[in-house]
C-alpha positions in Angstrom: -28.0 31.6 -1.6 -27.1 33.6 1.5 -29.1 36.9 1.7 -27.7 40.3 1.9 -28.7 40.5 5.6 -28.0 37.4 7.0 -24.2 35.6 6.1 -25.2 32.6 8.7 -27.5 29.2 8.1 -28.2 26.9 10.8 -27.4 23.1 10.5 -30.2 20.4 10.3 -31.6 18.5 13.2 -29.7 15.7 12.3 -26.6 17.2 11.9 -23.3 15.4 13.5 -19.8 16.4 13.5 -16.3 15.1 14.0 -15.4 15.0 18.3 -12.1 13.2 17.7 -10.3 10.8 15.7 -8.7 7.3 16.8 -6.9 4.7 15.3 -10.1 2.5 15.6 -13.0 4.4 14.7 -14.3 8.6 14.3 -16.5 9.7 17.0 -19.2 12.4 16.1 -21.5 14.7 17.9 -24.7 15.7 17.7 -24.8 19.2 16.6 -28.0 20.4 15.2 -29.1 24.3 14.5 -25.7 25.5 14.9 -24.7 28.9 12.7 -22.6 28.0 9.7 -21.0 31.3 8.2 -21.0 32.7 4.7 -18.6 35.2 3.5 -21.1 38.0 1.6 -20.6 36.3 -1.7 -21.5 32.7 -0.4 -18.4 30.7 0.2 -18.4 29.1 3.8 -16.1 31.1 6.0 -14.9 28.5 8.1 -12.6 30.2 10.7 -16.2 31.8 11.9 -17.7 28.8 11.5 -15.2 27.1 13.8 -15.7 29.8 16.0 -19.3 29.2 16.4 -18.9 25.5 16.3 -16.7 25.8 19.9 -18.8 28.6 21.2 -21.9 26.4 20.5 -21.0 23.6 21.8 -20.0 25.4 25.2 -23.0 26.8 25.7 -24.4 23.4 24.8 -22.2 22.0 28.3 -23.3 24.5 30.1 -26.9 24.5 29.2 -28.4 24.3 32.5 -26.1 26.7 34.5 -27.6 30.4 35.2 -27.8 32.5 32.5 -27.3 30.1 29.7 -30.2 30.2 26.7 -31.5 26.3 25.9 -30.3 24.3 23.3 -32.3 25.5 20.3 -31.8 29.0 19.8 -31.0 31.8 21.5 -27.8 33.3 22.6 -25.5 31.5 19.4 -28.2 32.8 17.1 -27.5 36.3 18.3 -23.9 35.7 18.3 -23.9 34.6 14.5 -25.7 37.8 13.9 -23.2 39.7 15.4 -20.7 38.7 13.9 -21.6 39.0 10.3 -20.4 41.9 10.4 -16.8 41.6 11.5 -17.2 39.5 8.2 -18.4 41.6 6.3 -15.7 44.4 7.1 -13.2 41.7 6.6 -14.6 41.1 2.9 -14.1 44.5 1.7 -10.4 44.5 3.6 -9.0 41.1 2.2 -9.5 39.1 4.9 -9.3 39.5 8.7 -5.7 39.5 9.1 -5.4 43.0 6.9 -7.6 45.4 9.2 -6.1 47.9 11.2 -7.3 50.4 13.6 -7.9 52.5 11.2 -10.7 50.2 9.7 -12.1 49.9 13.2 -12.7 53.3 13.5 -14.5 53.4 10.5 -17.0 50.5 11.0 -17.6 52.0 14.5 -18.9 55.3 12.6 -20.6 53.1 9.8 -22.5 51.2 12.7 -23.4 54.2 14.8 -24.4 56.2 12.3 -27.0 54.4 10.1 -30.0 55.0 9.5 -33.5 53.0 8.7 -34.1 55.3 6.2 -33.1 58.4 3.7 -35.2 60.7 6.2 -32.1 60.2 8.9 -34.7 60.5 11.5 -34.2 57.1 13.3 -30.8 55.0 13.5 -30.9 51.6 12.5 -29.6 50.3 15.6 -29.3 51.1 19.1 -25.9 52.3 21.5 -25.8 49.0 23.2 -26.7 46.8 19.4 -23.4 48.8 18.2 -21.5 47.8 21.5 -22.0 44.1 21.5 -21.6 43.9 17.6 -18.2 45.7 18.1 -17.5 43.7 21.2 -18.3 40.4 19.6 -15.8 41.1 16.5 -12.9 41.8 18.8 -13.7 38.8 20.7 -13.8 36.8 17.4 -10.2 38.6 15.6 -8.4 37.5 19.6 -9.8 34.3 18.6 -8.7 34.5 15.1 -5.4 35.7 15.9 -4.6 32.7 18.5 -5.7 30.5 16.2 -4.5 31.1 12.8 -1.5 33.9 13.3 0.0 33.0 16.5 3.3 35.4 15.9 1.2 38.0 14.2 0.5 41.4 15.8 -2.9 41.8 14.5 -4.7 42.5 17.7 -3.9 43.2 21.3 -3.1 45.9 23.8 0.0 46.6 23.2 0.8 49.8 21.1 2.7 47.9 17.9 -0.4 45.7 17.6 -2.1 46.8 14.2 -5.5 47.0 16.6 -4.8 48.1 19.6 -7.4 47.1 22.1 -7.9 48.2 26.0 -9.4 45.5 28.8 -12.3 47.6 31.1 -14.5 46.4 34.0 -18.1 46.6 34.7 -21.2 45.6 36.9 -24.2 44.1 35.9 -26.7 46.6 37.0 -29.0 44.2 38.9 -26.8 41.4 40.4 -23.7 43.5 41.5 -21.4 41.0 39.2 -18.3 42.2 38.1 -16.9 41.4 35.0 -14.1 42.7 32.8 -14.0 42.9 29.0 -12.0 44.0 25.9 -13.3 47.5 24.0 -11.7 49.8 21.6 -10.9 53.6 21.6 -12.9 54.8 19.3 -15.9 52.7 20.6 -16.7 55.5 22.7 -20.7 55.1 23.4 -22.2 55.7 27.1 -25.0 53.1 28.5 -28.7 54.4 28.1 -30.8 53.9 31.3 -33.1 51.0 30.7 -36.1 52.2 33.2 -37.1 55.0 31.0 -40.0 56.6 32.3 -42.1 59.2 31.7 -41.5 62.9 32.9 -43.9 64.7 35.6 -44.6 68.6 34.9 -42.5 69.0 38.7 -39.4 66.9 37.6 -38.8 68.8 34.9 -38.7 72.0 36.7 -36.2 70.2 39.0 -34.6 69.1 35.1 -34.1 72.8 34.5 -32.6 73.7 37.6 -30.0 70.9 37.5 -28.7 71.5 33.9 -25.9 74.5 35.0 -24.9 71.7 37.3 -24.0 68.9 34.9 -22.4 71.4 32.2 -20.8 74.5 31.9 -20.9 74.2 28.0 -23.1 77.6 26.9 -24.5 76.1 24.0 -25.0 72.3 25.5 -27.2 74.4 28.5 -29.2 76.5 25.9 -29.6 73.3 24.1 -31.1 70.9 26.6 -32.9 73.8 28.2 -35.0 74.1 25.0 -35.4 70.4 25.0 -36.9 70.0 28.2 -39.3 73.1 27.1 -40.0 71.6 24.2 -40.9 68.0 26.2 -42.9 70.4 28.7 -44.9 72.2 26.7 -46.0 69.5 23.8 -46.3 66.5 26.3 -44.2 65.1 23.4 -42.1 61.8 23.7 -38.6 62.0 23.5 -38.4 60.8 19.7 -41.2 63.3 18.7 -39.0 65.9 20.1 -36.2 64.7 18.7 -37.3 65.2 15.3 -38.2 68.7 15.8 -37.3 71.0 12.8 -36.7 74.4 13.0 -39.2 75.1 10.6 -41.8 73.7 12.9 -41.0 76.0 15.0 -41.5 78.9 12.8 -44.9 77.8 11.7 -46.2 77.1 15.1 -45.1 80.9 16.3 -47.5 81.4 12.8 -50.4 78.9 13.3 -50.2 79.0 17.5 -50.3 74.9 16.3 -46.9 72.5 16.6 -46.7 69.0 14.1 -45.0 66.4 16.4 -44.3 63.0 14.1 -46.4 60.6 15.8 -44.2 57.9 17.8 -46.6 55.5 16.5 -46.8 54.4 13.3 -50.7 54.3 12.8 -51.4 58.3 13.5 -48.5 59.8 11.8 -48.5 63.4 12.3 -50.5 65.5 15.3 -50.6 68.8 15.5 -50.6 70.4 19.5 -51.4 73.9 20.6 -48.9 75.6 21.8 -48.3 79.3 23.4 -46.4 81.6 22.1 -45.0 81.7 25.6 -43.0 78.7 24.9 -42.0 79.5 21.1 -40.0 82.6 22.2 -37.4 81.4 23.9 -36.7 78.9 21.4 -36.8 81.2 18.2 -34.3 83.0 20.4 -32.3 80.3 20.7 -32.0 79.3 16.7 -31.4 82.6 15.7 -28.4 82.6 18.2 -27.1 79.4 20.1 -27.5 77.4 17.4 -26.9 79.8 14.4 -23.7 80.4 16.0 -22.6 76.6 16.0 -23.8 76.1 12.8 -21.4 78.9 11.2 -19.1 77.7 13.0 -19.0 73.7 11.7 -19.4 75.8 8.0 -16.8 77.5 8.5 -14.3 74.6 9.8 -16.0 72.1 7.0 -17.6 69.7 9.2 -20.8 70.1 7.7 -21.7 71.0 3.9 -25.3 72.4 5.0 -27.7 72.9 8.0 -29.8 69.9 8.1 -32.3 71.8 9.5 -33.0 69.8 12.8 -34.0 71.8 15.8 -31.6 70.0 18.2 -28.1 69.2 16.6 -24.8 67.3 18.2 -22.3 70.2 19.6 -19.2 68.3 17.7 -21.0 67.0 14.6 -24.0 69.3 13.7 -26.1 66.6 13.3 -29.9 65.5 14.6 -29.6 64.9 18.0 -30.3 60.0 18.6 -33.6 59.5 20.9 -30.8 57.9 23.2 -28.6 61.3 23.9 -32.2 63.0 25.2 -32.6 60.0 27.2 -29.0 60.0 28.6 -29.0 63.9 29.1 -32.5 63.3 31.6 -30.8 60.4 33.2 -27.4 62.9 34.3 -30.0 65.5 35.4 -32.1 63.1 36.9 -28.7 61.9 39.0 -28.0 65.2 40.2 -31.6 66.1 40.9 -32.0 62.7 43.1 
């Protein structure tokens, strides 16, 4: 049986697949550890399996080149895992050929907004993971169309395609290597810096000064100022500050201690002493800037109720992710040099 979370199984070490056939002989090729893809109902997903066979043999033929992993897993196993997501989507929509732009939009939103548990504190996957999953799915659909629906307009760059994609260019951070890739207009995800470092008190002061250079939106300015204020006052990690609730601030006003949900799972909560001078500006933000946004989103029916998170998105009212705070600090760092 195929589990709910894994839609692939590797071939055995002695597996051989047909390479070519002549009148005299059938030629086979050794094919161990190749992912066989399945539909969620347990049936073999032949298009995806054939795609993985082609892709894996391409890696095997070039395994000694720079950037290609060894022949026993790695890249093609990762690709199989990422390909599973588009298979699940197609299974819900009666096949790959039935997908359209609306399906891709909802799929991307689901991937971005899925949480690990009901607390909605930790997202299930990072922005980079979402981007890799979507890119893998779009590239597979291009392959599927070229092999199974060559005359169809399932996916492409033209306006009359049911799934319209875009061609973009990128550049590797370290090597400077330039490359082209395909994307979708709903895949609006910024890069998250890899070199995430602690922030000193001196640097935070410089970041404060750059907030108004980065944005002129009044809500974002006040929100980001208070994010920096909480980072500085508590010494907390980004994810700990991200998880703060409005009620935590009011409790800190009364007790002189602010409670952080520790990022280290074996610690749980920790209480940090905090002076009133740090809390008062945050309460002003809660009662004015934040409340105005919540009222606006409620009136526009973009949210059903206030979720209580201290730091929320300007457009959705949802709690900010740790990555959003990381990107915000990264932008401020660039402006402050």
